[in-house]
PADRENKE-644954 format. One record per residue (C-alpha): residue number from 1; x, y, z. Coordinates in steps of 0.02 Angstrom, whole numbers, always signed. Each point is the difference from the previous one (the first is absolute). Layout:
N
> NUM_X_Y_Z
...
END
This chain:
458
> 1_-151_+1051_+557
> 2_-136_+134_+78
> 3_+100_+155_-25
> 4_+127_-1_-134
> 5_-43_+28_-190
> 6_-73_-145_-81
> 7_+116_-14_-166
> 8_+161_+16_+132
> 9_-62_-137_+124
> 10_-46_-108_-135
> 11_+178_+8_-80
> 12_+93_-7_+160
> 13_-97_-146_+55
> 14_-26_-82_-164
> 15_+192_+7_-88
> 16_+72_-90_+155
> 17_-133_-147_-17
> 18_+1_+1_-202
> 19_+193_-16_+28
> 20_-23_-156_+114
> 21_-125_-72_-104
> 22_+97_+20_-151
> 23_+156_-83_+64
> 24_-111_-135_+63
> 25_-44_-30_-181
> 26_+184_+12_-48
> 27_+58_-140_+122
> 28_-139_-114_-66
> 29_+65_+28_-183
> 30_+183_-17_+64
> 31_-64_-183_+68
> 32_-66_-44_-161
> 33_+156_+65_-85
> 34_+122_-99_+96
> 35_-110_-157_+10
> 36_-14_+4_-213
> 37_+183_-27_+10
> 38_+4_-154_+112
> 39_+113_-122_-111
> 40_-48_-167_-78
> 41_+30_-150_+76
> 42_+32_-168_-68
> 43_-190_-51_+35
> 44_-66_+183_-26
> 45_+4_+101_-166
> 46_-63_+178_-6
> 47_+15_+19_+181
> 48_-9_+168_+19
> 49_-175_+13_-99
> 50_-84_-142_+105
> 51_+63_+96_+150
> 52_-80_+167_-53
> 53_-166_-117_-45
> 54_+8_-72_+176
> 55_+9_+177_+88
> 56_-150_+50_-110
> 57_-106_-144_+69
> 58_+57_+29_+175
> 59_-45_+191_-29
> 60_-190_-16_+48
> 61_+36_-65_+175
> 62_+124_+133_+22
> 63_-120_+140_-37
> 64_-120_-88_+109
> 65_+103_+25_+133
> 66_+41_+162_-22
> 67_-197_+29_-29
> 68_-43_-59_+175
> 69_+147_+120_+84
> 70_-28_+142_-114
> 71_-188_-1_+12
> 72_+5_-22_+183
> 73_+120_+146_+1
> 74_-109_+96_-109
> 75_-143_-8_+143
> 76_+116_+31_+129
> 77_+62_+151_-89
> 78_-165_+90_-41
> 79_-77_-36_+174
> 80_+159_+65_+91
> 81_+9_+158_-90
> 82_-183_+25_-8
> 83_+11_-28_+195
> 84_+157_+136_+7
> 85_-98_+114_-94
> 86_-138_-17_+130
> 87_+142_+14_+152
> 88_-54_-176_+77
> 89_+174_-55_+56
> 90_-80_-169_+86
> 91_-75_-47_-166
> 92_+162_+35_-92
> 93_+92_-109_+116
> 94_-125_-141_-21
> 95_-10_+9_-187
> 96_+190_-25_-21
> 97_+19_-155_+157
> 98_-149_-87_-100
> 99_+77_+11_-159
> 100_+165_-69_+70
> 101_-98_-140_+87
> 102_-103_-36_-180
> 103_+168_+1_-95
> 104_+65_-157_+128
> 105_-174_-78_-44
> 106_+30_+4_-191
> 107_+179_-57_+11
> 108_-64_-174_+89
> 109_-116_-31_-145
> 110_+139_+22_-133
> 111_+111_-96_+107
> 112_-117_-160_-22
> 113_-18_+37_-184
> 114_+189_-2_-16
> 115_+30_-152_+98
> 116_-160_-108_-67
> 117_-78_+101_-169
> 118_+144_+51_-114
> 119_+37_-157_-110
> 120_-179_-23_-34
> 121_-19_+188_-46
> 122_+127_+4_-126
> 123_-56_-183_-78
> 124_-159_+77_-36
> 125_+88_+115_-128
> 126_+138_-108_-76
> 127_+34_-187_-42
> 128_+181_+49_-35
> 129_+103_-88_+128
> 130_+152_+118_+5
> 131_-123_+162_+15
> 132_-90_-95_+140
> 133_+144_-45_+107
> 134_+75_+182_-26
> 135_-169_+93_+35
> 136_-29_-112_+150
> 137_+172_+39_+80
> 138_-17_+188_-41
> 139_-170_+12_+77
> 140_+20_-96_+148
> 141_+145_+103_+64
> 142_-99_+165_-14
> 143_-160_-66_+74
> 144_+76_-74_+139
> 145_+111_+148_+39
> 146_-126_+126_-42
> 147_-15_+86_+166
> 148_+110_+134_-64
> 149_-107_+59_-139
> 150_-173_-17_+104
> 151_+79_+109_+150
> 152_+90_+131_-110
> 153_-165_+28_-85
> 154_-93_+50_+165
> 155_+171_+102_+68
> 156_+13_+85_-174
> 157_-192_+64_+4
> 158_+30_+68_+176
> 159_+138_+108_-46
> 160_-95_+46_-168
> 161_-150_+38_+116
> 162_+86_+126_+91
> 163_+76_+83_-148
> 164_+166_-86_+49
> 165_+30_-68_-182
> 166_+190_+51_-11
> 167_+25_-152_+139
> 168_-117_-122_-73
> 169_+126_+37_-162
> 170_+153_-35_+82
> 171_-68_-181_+67
> 172_-44_-24_-172
> 173_+159_+61_-89
> 174_+110_-102_+135
> 175_-103_-169_-43
> 176_+4_+31_-185
> 177_+192_+23_+11
> 178_+23_-149_+100
> 179_-102_-94_-113
> 180_+96_+55_-165
> 181_+175_-18_+85
> 182_-26_-175_+66
> 183_-97_-57_-153
> 184_+148_-45_-114
> 185_+98_-62_+143
> 186_-120_-125_+70
> 187_-66_-53_-188
> 188_+168_-31_-79
> 189_+113_-29_+159
> 190_+143_+137_+47
> 191_+99_+43_+156
> 192_+17_-200_+35
> 193_-203_-23_+12
> 194_-69_-140_-109
> 195_-98_+38_-154
> 196_-195_-40_+39
> 197_-83_+57_-153
> 198_-175_+52_+15
> 199_-5_-45_+189
> 200_+146_+130_+1
> 201_-118_+155_-78
> 202_-136_-74_+139
> 203_+115_+23_+142
> 204_+61_+171_-72
> 205_-189_+62_+0
> 206_-47_-51_+172
> 207_+172_+67_+86
> 208_-35_+169_-89
> 209_-180_-15_+61
> 210_+55_-29_+188
> 211_+133_+156_-5
> 212_-145_+105_-63
> 213_-117_-50_+127
> 214_+129_+14_+154
> 215_+51_+181_-59
> 216_-179_+51_-27
> 217_-35_-63_+187
> 218_+143_+103_+63
> 219_-62_+154_-80
> 220_-190_-34_+59
> 221_+43_-26_+179
> 222_+142_+140_+7
> 223_-83_+151_-131
> 224_-197_-35_+7
> 225_-18_+93_+177
> 226_-181_+30_-59
> 227_-43_-181_+27
> 228_+12_-75_+179
> 229_+71_-172_+9
> 230_-31_-146_+122
> 231_-48_-179_+9
> 232_-172_+47_+49
> 233_-24_+79_-164
> 234_+28_-171_-84
> 235_-152_-82_+72
> 236_-136_-9_-148
> 237_-157_+103_+26
> 238_-141_-46_-108
> 239_-53_+173_-28
> 240_+187_+60_-59
> 241_+26_-154_-102
> 242_-178_+30_-77
> 243_+46_+198_-44
> 244_+178_-70_-77
> 245_-84_-139_-116
> 246_-134_+112_-45
> 247_+138_+90_-101
> 248_+118_-144_-2
> 249_-95_-126_-49
> 250_-55_+67_-188
> 251_+170_+58_-5
> 252_+64_-193_+33
> 253_-108_-56_-139
> 254_+51_+137_-120
> 255_+169_-52_+19
> 256_-46_-197_+13
> 257_-80_+25_-160
> 258_+175_+30_-79
> 259_+50_-154_+55
> 260_-165_-93_-67
> 261_+17_+97_-155
> 262_+192_-42_-28
> 263_-39_-191_+44
> 264_-145_-4_-123
> 265_+112_+78_-143
> 266_+132_-131_+26
> 267_-140_-117_-22
> 268_-68_+74_-149
> 269_+162_+53_-90
> 270_+78_-166_+47
> 271_-148_-71_-161
> 272_+93_+109_-104
> 273_+191_-38_+39
> 274_+114_-11_+142
> 275_+95_+144_-82
> 276_-158_+112_+29
> 277_-9_-41_+184
> 278_+178_+26_+14
> 279_-8_+179_-113
> 280_-166_+47_+110
> 281_+133_-34_+162
> 282_+130_+118_-54
> 283_-109_+138_-64
> 284_-106_-11_+165
> 285_+163_+47_+100
> 286_+65_+131_-123
> 287_-183_+85_+20
> 288_+21_+6_+186
> 289_+113_+148_-27
> 290_-139_+102_-56
> 291_-126_-86_+93
> 292_+78_+5_+176
> 293_+39_+177_-42
> 294_-186_+39_-18
> 295_-36_-112_+153
> 296_+122_+107_+108
> 297_-82_+150_-40
> 298_-176_-75_+50
> 299_+83_-47_+165
> 300_+26_+189_+22
> 301_-176_+53_-70
> 302_-89_-113_+130
> 303_+50_+64_+164
> 304_+15_+171_-64
> 305_-186_-7_-43
> 306_-39_-103_+135
> 307_+76_+126_+119
> 308_-89_+154_-59
> 309_-169_-95_-23
> 310_+27_-36_+192
> 311_+41_+181_+27
> 312_-152_+45_-108
> 313_+85_+106_-114
> 314_-89_-2_-166
> 315_+124_+98_-100
> 316_+158_-95_+37
> 317_-114_-154_-28
> 318_-27_+57_-173
> 319_+180_+53_-30
> 320_+67_-174_+33
> 321_-103_-83_-103
> 322_+55_+132_-152
> 323_+164_-5_+24
> 324_+14_-192_+38
> 325_-92_-29_-160
> 326_+131_+127_-86
> 327_+159_-71_+62
> 328_-52_-166_-24
> 329_-53_+12_-196
> 330_+162_+91_-15
> 331_+96_-153_+68
> 332_-104_-124_-112
> 333_+30_+112_-157
> 334_+190_-8_+34
> 335_-14_-188_+6
> 336_-106_+4_-151
> 337_+128_+88_-115
> 338_+146_-95_+85
> 339_-48_-165_-45
> 340_-65_+44_-169
> 341_+192_+65_-28
> 342_+103_-104_+102
> 343_-107_-190_+0
> 344_+145_-87_-83
> 345_+146_+53_+84
> 346_-82_-26_+169
> 347_-56_-172_-54
> 348_+155_-48_-81
> 349_+91_+15_+195
> 350_-96_-174_+39
> 351_+99_-109_-138
> 352_-169_-90_-59
> 353_-10_-107_-166
> 354_-52_+110_-150
> 355_-178_-66_+9
> 356_-21_+66_+191
> 357_+79_+146_-30
> 358_-105_+39_-145
> 359_-161_-51_+86
> 360_+51_+124_+145
> 361_+47_+161_-118
> 362_-175_-21_-73
> 363_-83_-24_+166
> 364_+88_+173_+61
> 365_-60_+107_-137
> 366_-191_-74_+11
> 367_-24_+9_+181
> 368_+79_+165_+19
> 369_-135_+76_-89
> 370_-117_-37_+149
> 371_+121_+99_+127
> 372_-107_+158_-2
> 373_-140_-95_+48
> 374_+94_-103_+125
> 375_+71_+164_+80
> 376_-184_+71_+17
> 377_-60_-166_+89
> 378_+147_-12_+114
> 379_-10_+194_+63
> 380_-196_-24_+12
> 381_+5_-145_+115
> 382_+128_+80_+124
> 383_-143_+141_+14
> 384_-124_-137_+28
> 385_+111_-71_+138
> 386_-2_+166_+84
> 387_-178_+39_-21
> 388_-45_-183_+69
> 389_-79_-26_-160
> 390_+76_-192_-7
> 391_-135_-80_-72
> 392_+18_+127_-181
> 393_+180_-32_+19
> 394_-11_-188_+6
> 395_-127_+16_-150
> 396_+122_+79_-113
> 397_+138_-111_+54
> 398_-111_-152_-52
> 399_-34_+71_-171
> 400_+180_+31_-44
> 401_+65_-154_+63
> 402_-120_-121_-8
> 403_-156_+12_-69
> 404_+47_+82_-162
> 405_+192_-56_-38
> 406_-21_-172_+40
> 407_-159_-58_-118
> 408_+70_+127_-134
> 409_+184_-86_+3
> 410_-94_-181_-4
> 411_-96_+48_-145
> 412_+144_+81_-108
> 413_+113_-148_+59
> 414_-115_-104_-116
> 415_+15_+120_-150
> 416_+125_-60_-144
> 417_+126_+147_+51
> 418_-10_-21_+172
> 419_+164_+40_+47
> 420_-28_+160_-74
> 421_-190_+43_+64
> 422_+25_-54_+192
> 423_+92_+145_+49
> 424_-129_+125_-50
> 425_-116_-70_+142
> 426_+90_+100_+112
> 427_-17_+177_-58
> 428_-195_-47_-34
> 429_-29_-52_+174
> 430_+93_+167_+59
> 431_-120_+115_-118
> 432_-147_-90_+80
> 433_+64_+8_+181
> 434_+26_+195_-12
> 435_-166_+50_-70
> 436_-78_-101_+141
> 437_+119_+88_+110
> 438_-39_+194_-62
> 439_-181_-56_+41
> 440_+28_-59_+163
> 441_+114_+155_+45
> 442_-150_+111_-59
> 443_-111_-91_+127
> 444_+131_+28_+131
> 445_+9_+179_-33
> 446_-184_+25_+18
> 447_-26_-96_+149
> 448_+163_+6_+111
> 449_+74_+162_-59
> 450_-118_+115_-38
> 451_-91_-10_+169
> 452_+175_+36_+98
> 453_+15_+153_+70
> 454_+117_+122_-90
> 455_+106_+39_+134
> 456_+144_+119_-42
> 457_+176_-79_+14
> 458_+112_+75_+114
END
């Protein structure tokens, strides 16, 4: 990260992360595709569409679990990479150990939610007894057995922070493949196993997460020789935790805002129609293909810029920012073109009703218009995390995920042609946010990057 050419190191780190993130999005979609085909029973009609709706209602909490795991991991990533750049081996080890301990504490919170809070949460979004039962069953399993995804989020970042992204990719891919293989087996019942419906989708998900966690742990302890391991480093230290969450807390809040936005959108779109909620849920998972690729590149931008910031190398910091923005925008442009051309056949894979499918196609074409703005936001937020500008990153997230999109969606939902207008809230929010992000980036350049010594790269 300190000597290789920036384009080469960014692609060598970013491509494995992108592949793993895209595969993550793939098995999220596969979950919904299989769930959409759950057969009707004597007491339940349109069971598949009800199941997709239930997954949509459960999704904000799943995102919240990931938010705490990844947000803490982002803080560990930035601190560890910076400490490596400063050659502080003891601080590197403490950053890793404290991150693992924090992950265990996060899991304990969601375990309690899974045991006592799920039904009340799902009930706040729907009064349909079938959807309520399905959503509660699915989310209880995902919360109670969430240790896999939380711990994997930390070990993944530990591997990424030392440049070993290929190993984190192997772990991610392995869990995704296990999930995809188990989905039809556990949902519909194969090889002598009973059909467990939506609960089977949840079991497949958590088993895949545990597989990813175990493989990432193995690679960390065997391959991350730069990071000393030991029980003593698991002891929480106030200073280390403070530094982790100086970057990680804004990242958690940013990720949690996605959860809050989705919950709010579910409520607002529910006033338009139940089909709008289901359509949004399907589109969101298709959109993840593009956004997760952008997030994967962002996860390469952060350690590269952070490492060279720690080294005081102004030239490489600037190169990291330039190529990070360039590559992210290429990804988002490809996603925009792909959705404009192929939205209908992609959405047709979910076998939804004609009304839901029509809404989803319309949503895809409208929301994709804001992808280039979103790409700028994603890349710049990765730079902010690397430079310690957590508040700037948080403000951008607030704008694009809450402050603009939710009030605007609420207003558009009350218009006569609400089923068409509500989708425009998303590109509008991305446009406002990217304008603010660019202004913050100019300020960071003046206050942080320009004063750095222009050390020549080796």
